[in-house]
N, C-alpha and C positions, 0 to 999 in steps of 0.2 A: 503438797507444795505447789504443784501446777494449778490446782483449783484455787489456792490462795492468790497466786499471781494473776490469774485470769480475773478473779473477783476484784482485785486491786485496779486492774486496767479498766474494767467496766464501770467500777464505782467512780473513778476519775472522770470518765466520759460522761456519766450521768450527772455528776456534781457540776460540770460545766453548764448544764442546762437547767437543773432543778434546785440547786442549793445556792443561797446568797453568801457571798464571801464575807460581807460585813457582819451579818448576824449568825452565820453558820446554820441557819434554819432553812427549811424548804421554802421555795417561792409559793405564792398563793396559787390555788388551782386555776384562777382566772388567767394569771400570767403564764402558767405552764400550758394551758389550753390555747392561749393566743399564739405562743411560740410554735406549738405543734401545728396549728392551723396555717401559720406562715410557711413552715417547712412543707406542709402538705400542698399548699398552693403552688409553691415552686416546683415540686415534683410533678403535679398534675399538668402544669403548663408545659413542662418538657415532654411529658408523656403524650400530650396531644399531638406534638410534632411527629413522634414515632407511630402514633395511631393513624395519622393521615398517610404516612409512608406505607403502613401495612395495608390500608384500604386500597391504595393505588396498585400495589404489586402482588397481593395475595391471589387475586383472581387471575392475574396474568400467568402465574406459575401453575395454578390449578388447572387452567384451560389446557395446558400442555401435558397434564398428567404428572407434573413434577412438584407435587405438594411438599414433599420432604425438602426440596431445595429452598423453598421459602423460609422454613424454620431454620435450616442450616445457615442461611445468610443473615437472618435476624439474630440468631444466636451469636454469630461471629461479630455482628455490630454491637451486641450487648456486651460481649467480652472486651471489645476495643474501647467502648464508652467507659466501662468500669476501670479499665487499665489507665486511661488518660485521667479519669477522676481521682485515682489514687496516686498517680505519679508525683504530684506535688507534696504528698505527705509521707510516702513510704520510707524514704531515706532518713528523714529526721525522726520518724516515729520508731524505726527499728534500731538505728545506730546512734542517734544523738539525744536521747532523753536526758533530762537533767539529773535523774536518779541513777545514772550508770555506775558511779563510784560506789554507792550504797548497795545496789543490787549485786554488782560483781564481787563485792567483799563477802557476800554470803555463800555458803556451800550449796549453790543451786546449779544444776547442769545447764550449760548454755542453751541446749535445745528447749528446755522449759521456758527460759527467759524469752527466747525468740518466739515460741508458740504462743505465749501469753500476749506478747505485743502484736502478734498477728491477729489475735481475736478481735480487737477493735477495728483493724483494717478490714477484717472479713465482714463486719457489720456494714461498713461503708460500701464494700463490694456488692453485698446483697441489695442494698438500696439502689445503687447505680444500675445493676443488672435488671432489677425489677422495673425500673423506669422505662426500660426499652422493651423487655420481653412481655410484660403483662399487656401493654397496649397492642403489641404485635399479635398476641394470642387472641385478644378481644376482636381485633380487626379481622383475623382469619375466621373466627367463629361466626361473625356477622356476615361476611361476604361469601364464605364457602360452607361453613358448618363443621363441627368436630364432635367426636364421640366423647363420652364421659371420661373414659380412661385416658384419652389424649389430654383433656383438661387437667386431670390429676398429675400426669407425667410432666406437663408443662410447668406446673407450680414447683414440682420437685427439681426440675431442670434449672430453675432460677438459682437454687442453692448450689447446684453442681457447677453451673457456669460461673457463679461468683467465686467458687473455690479455684477454678482454673484462672480467672482474672487475677485473683490474689497471688497465685503461684507466679504468674508472669510479672506482676507488679513487684513482687519481692525479688525476683530474679533481676529485674531492672534496677531496683534499689541496691542490690548486691554489686552489680556491675559499676554503678555510680560510685559506691563506696570503695570498690577495688581500684578504679581509675584515680579517684581522689587521693587514695593512700600512696599511689605510685608517683603521682605528678607533684611537682613543686607549685607553689602559688596558693591562691585563695580557693579552698575546697568548696566553699559555698557558691562561688562564681561558676566553678566547673559543673556543679549540680544544676545551677540555673540554666547554663547553656544546654545541657542535655535535655532538661525539661522544656526549654523553649523550642528545641528541635522537635520534640514530641508534639508540642502544641501546634507547631507549623504543619506537621503531617496531619494532625487531627483536623485543623481548619480547612486545609486543602481538600481532604477527604470529605468533610462535611458539606462544603459548598459544591462539591462535584457529585454528591451522593445521588441525586436524582438522575444525573446523566449516567452514572455507573450502574444504577439499578435498571434503568431503561435498557442499557446495553446488555445487562445480565438477562433480562426478559427476552430480548431479541436473540440472544445466543445461548439460551437456556440449555439446549441439548448438548452443545460443546462443553459448557461449564459443568454440567452434571456428569458428563463422562470423565472430565478431568478430576473432579472431586471424588468420584467412585474409585478411581485408580491411584490417585496421588494423595488426596486428603481424606482418607477413610474415616477418621473420627468425625468429620463434618457430616458425612453420609449417615453415620450412626446417630448423630444428634438429630438430624431431620426425621429419621425413621422413629426414633424414640419419642419425639414430640407428637408424632401421629398416633402413638399408642402401642408401639411394639415392646412387649416386656423384655424380650431377649436383647434388643439393641439399647433399651433403657439401662439394663444391667451392665452391658459392655461399656457404654459411655460413662456411666457413673463410676465404675471401677477404674476406667482410664483417667478420669478427672481426679479421683482420690489418689491414684498412684503418682500422677504428675505432681500434686501438691506435696505428698510425702517425700518424693525424690528431691524436690527443691528445698524443702524444710531440712532434710538431712545434709544436703550439700552446704547450705548456708550455715548450719550449726557447726560444721567442721572448722570454719575459719572466722566464726562470729567474734570470738574474744580478740583475735588478732586485728580485725578491722575496727572494733570499738576502741581498743586501747592503743592502736598504732599512732605514734607521734614521730614524725620524721626529725632526724637530727638537724638542727639549724647551725649554720656557721656562726661562730662567735664574732661579734663586731669588735674591731680593735678600738681601744680607748684613745680618743683624741683630745688633746688639750685645747685650750682656747676659751673664749668667752661664751657663756651659755645665755642664749636669748630667750627671754620669757615671752610667751604668747598671751594674747588677751584672754579674759575669762570666757567670753562668748565663743571665741575661736576654738578654745580647748573643748568646751562643751559640745559645740557643733561637730568637731572632729570625732568626739566620742560617739555621738549619735550616728555619724556616717560609718564608723567602724562597726558598730553594732548592726546596722542595716546590711552592710556588704558582707558580713560574716555569717549571716543567717539566710540559708536558701529558702526556708519557709516564709520568712519575712519578705524577702525580695519578690518571690513568686506570687504570693497571695495578696500583698499590699502594694506592689510596685509594677506588676505585670501590665497593668492598664496603660502605663506610660509607653511601653513598647507597642501596644495595640493602637494607642493614639497616633504615634508616628507612622505606623504601618497604614492606618486608615487615611492619614493625610497624604502620604505618598501615593496611595491608590487613587485618591481624588485628583491629584495633580496629573498622574499618568493617564487616567481615564476621563479627563476633564471634558473632552469633546462629546463623548457618549453621555456623560452625566448632564451636561448642559442641554443636549438634545432632548433628553428625558424630561428635564425641568421645563423646557419650552412647551413640550407636549402637555404637561400637567397644567401649566399656567394658562394655556389656551382655553381650558375649561374651568379652571379655578384661578382667576387672576390674583386673588389675595395671597396665594402661595408664592408667587413671584415677588410681591411686595415685601413679604416676610422672610425672604431667603436668608439674609444675614442673621435673623433671629433663630431660624431653624438650624442653620449651620452652627451657631453658638450652642444651641440645645444639644445637638449631636455630639459636639466636643465635650460639653459638660457632663453628659451621660457617661462617657468613658472616664472622665476625671473622677466621678463619684465612686468608681470601683477602686481607686487608689487610696485606701484608708490607712496611710502610713502613720498618721498621728493617733488613730483610734486605739491601737493596742500598745502604744509606746510606753505608757505608765505601767501597764500589766507586765510588759516584758522585762521590767526591772526585777520582777520576781522576789525571791527571798533576799536578794542582795540589794534591795532598795535602800537599806541602811547606809550603804557605802556612799551613794550620792547625797543622801540626807546629812551625812556627817562631814561632807566636804565644806570648806570655808567659802561657800558661794550661796547666794540667795536662792530660795526655792523657785522664785519667779524666773530667774535666769535659766535654770534647768528646764523649765517648761517652755520658755521662749526658744531654746535650742531645738526642742522637739517640734515646735511650730515651724521653725526655719527649715528643718530637714524636709518636712512635708512640702513646704512652699517652694524650695529650691528644685527638688526632683520633679514635682508635678508642674511647677511653673515653667521650667525649662522646656519640658516636653510639650506643654500647652502652647507656649509661645511659638515654637517651631511649627506645630500643627496649625496654628492660626494663620501663620504666614503662608504655608502651603495651601491651606483651604482658600484663603483670599485670592491667591494666584490662580488656583484651579477653577474657582467659581467666578473669577473676574469681578470681584466686588470693587466698588469705588473706594477711594482712599479713606474717606470719613467712615463708611460702613465697616471697612476692615479694621480701622483703629478702635471703633466702638465695640465691635464684636470681640476683638482681642482683649480689651480692657474688661469686658463683661466676663469672659472666660477666666481671666487672671483673678478677677474679684471673687469668682466662685471658688477658685483654688484656695484663696486665703480664707474664705468662709468655711470650707470643708476642713481646713487645717485646724482652726480654732474650735470648730464644733465637735470634730472627732475627739480632740484632746479633752474638751470639757466633759463629754460623755464618759470617757475613760477615767477621768478623775472621780466622777460620781460613781462609776461602776467598775472599779479595778478588780482584777483577779491575779493575786500574787502567789497563790499556793500551788502553782502548776509544777509538774515534773517534766513536761514536754512543751516546748514553746509553740507547738501547733495548737495547743488548747486555747490560749488567749487570742491567737491569730485567726484560727478557723472556727472556733466555737464561742468566742467571746461575744457577749451581748453588745458591747460598745461598737464592735466592728459591724455587726448586723444593723444596729440602729443607725449608725453613721451612713452606711451604704444605702439603706432603704429610704432614709430621710433625704439623702442627696438625690436619689432618683425621683422621689416625690416632688422635691423642689423643681427639678428639671421639667417634669411633666406639667407642673403648674406654670412654669416659665414659658414653655412652648405653647400651652393652651391659651394663656392670657396674651401672649405675644401675637398669635394669629388674629385675635380680636382687636387688640390695641393698635396693631399696625395699620388697620383699615381706617381708624379714626384719627390717630395722632401721628402716624408715620413710624417706621422702624427705628429711625435714629433717636427720636424722642423716647421711645420705649426702652431701647438699650441704655440710654443715659439714665433714665429713671431706675432701671433695674441695677445699674452699677452703683447708684447711690444707696439703694436698699441693701445690696450685698455688703458694701463697705460699712454702712451703719450697723448692720447686724453683726458683722465681724468685729467691729470696734467694741460693741457692748459685751460680746462674749470674751474678747481679749481682756477687757477691764475686770471681768469676773475671774478669769484665770489668774491674772497677776495679783489679785487681792484674796478673795475667799478661796479660790482654787489652790493658790500657793500655800495657804494655811492648811488645807486638807491634805495636800501632797506631803507636807512636812511631818504630818502625824500618821501617815499610812504605815502599816506594819503587817 
């Protein structure tokens, strides 16, 4: 039974990447290869950052005879990185899959259900851990050198560290589910708030990482003494990575024991958290005239309810709006420092100063491109798409509501960010208006483009909503296409601003954005609406 459940979870994961929803057949090997290369490029680009970190600090620890401390710290970073990477998915994947009713109706022990769902999370954990630990291992081997047994143990430690990260992520998901079950209100919002708090901790730690590691090198003796006496597992990790069989065995057994303990604890109240529905007070029936809302208002309200009821949807497709506002506030608060840095750059590269409104717009648009709210919106209808198809409304109206949801959320955040950017960078009124219009035009373009891709590449056979959100082709295509557009925008802007001026360039790009958005919108409301009406 457990084997069948794990096979089901893994097959669903593989189907998201390799099987076409429309034909039910495997994608061409060229398409699969391209996807794998894209994912590999993303992993390698992140790995280079940790490789550079390893090259900087491995020799510093080795010089003091504390080689084990280097691996202990990099292992801790790997676990933390994997924990943050899984934090967005663990709650919905463990407790909120769409097939809960079907699975729970079968005579399957809860511990098997939980373990099977953990299997896909473990694969994610291995990937996140490897992105950190493999570059760290390579950096150490280049700068200091390592024995063959140490290399073998380091590869094994990737899987042990991934198991520890999974245990901690599952414990976090359990705490979120427990808190959500006890508190009134929107459970998805509670999950988002917890995840945002984690992301805040992560980004603060990330931006202070070099300072923290420099401090660790300078105070290595004191830190090593603290770890040896208070954080013994980290000491075992460092010695195991250096090639000690005894400490490798001890650390592995400790990691497995932690995972088993968390798994057993979560299994005890798994059914209660999955099936818990708080009693709601019954609303008293009130007489009077019933006011009918507009069709578009009702459809838009439906989209907002869907968005705010899904933690995975908000975090993965709307978190960029929070980042956009945070970056804008930072620019406003640190405006003097930023302007001083810009003056220093423009002294040697005058064209950078002339193109400042263009570069500011590109920075904002780069963040807007991560907010792919419309890209999975059709796929998220899932097997219940027949409900909206059977409603007495036109298919184009349903699609327009999805466009509006994207435009309102991203547009509001982008508008506030543009105002704060303009104030912080002290742009002229005309530059500020043109930059704002250009960014809002990009918001509209991403809204219709993401929806068009999803209409062409829907995935409706999911059992967990994280599949179309995190693994959907339409989300990846929409995001990478948006980034490509922004890079082209910034590159051409630097050149064009020298000859035509930044205001002319922004005006031309605004016309291009609106023209492209109009063409895509016409396709959505005609051919796209016909396709949507026949999806099943």
